[in-house]
N, C-alpha and C positions, 0 to 999 in steps of 0.2 A: 423734509418730505422726499421719499424715494421716487425716482423717475421710472418710467416704463422700461427704459433700456437697462437700468440697474436690476430691476426685477427679472428681466429676461436673462441677463448675465448670471444672476444667482440660480435661476432654474436650470440654465445650461450647465453650470458647474456641478449642480446637484445631480443632474442626469449623467454627467461624465463619471462622477464618483460611483453612482449605482452601477453603471455599465462596467467599470473597472472591477468592482466587487463581484459582479456576476461572472466576469471573465476569470478572475482569480479562483472562484469556487469551481468553475468548470474545469480549469487546469488541474486543480487539486483532485477533482473527481477522476479525471483522465489518468493521472499518475497513480492514484490508489487502485483504480480498476485494472490498469496494466500490470501493476505489481501483483495483484491478486491472481490475474490470469497466468502470469509467469510462475508464480508460486504453485498454483494447482497443476500446471503442466509439469513442472519439475517433480512435484510430489507423485504424480501418476507415473512418470518415468522411473522414479526411485522405487516405487512399489513394483513395477514391472521387472526391475532388475533384482528384486528380492531384498533390498536393503532394509526397508522399514518393517518387514515382517520377521526380521531376524533377531528380535529382542530377547529370545530365550537364551542365546549364548552370551549375551553381554550382561545379563543379570539385571536389566532395567525394567521398570514398569511403565505402563502406558501413561501414567500420570507424571512421569518425569521427562518433559519434552526435550531436555538437552541430550539425553542418551537414547534417542529413538534409533533403532537399528544400529548401523555401524557409525555411530557418532554424527548423525545428521540432526539439525534442529532448524525449525522454521524461523524466518526473520522477515522483515519488510522487503528484503532484497532477494528473497527466494530461499531455497534450502542451502544451508551452509554445512560444510563438513569440518569436524574438529579432528585434527590428527594429533595423536599422542606421541 
């Protein structure tokens, strides 16, 4: 037979696991949101500098994300430049 304190300990451990899972989900949300904000800011800057509208001279199409403009492509870490 389980005692009242055993039930209390079980409920407390369960609550800790739920709180940890919520915290992990929040951290993941913050990381993803920050990465998206940085990406969109870099993309706007890149467009203002005229890199991403430059696809006519590189012979790439809009459906080819690796060769947008002067060899920029989106990644989770922002816009990356490929140098040849």
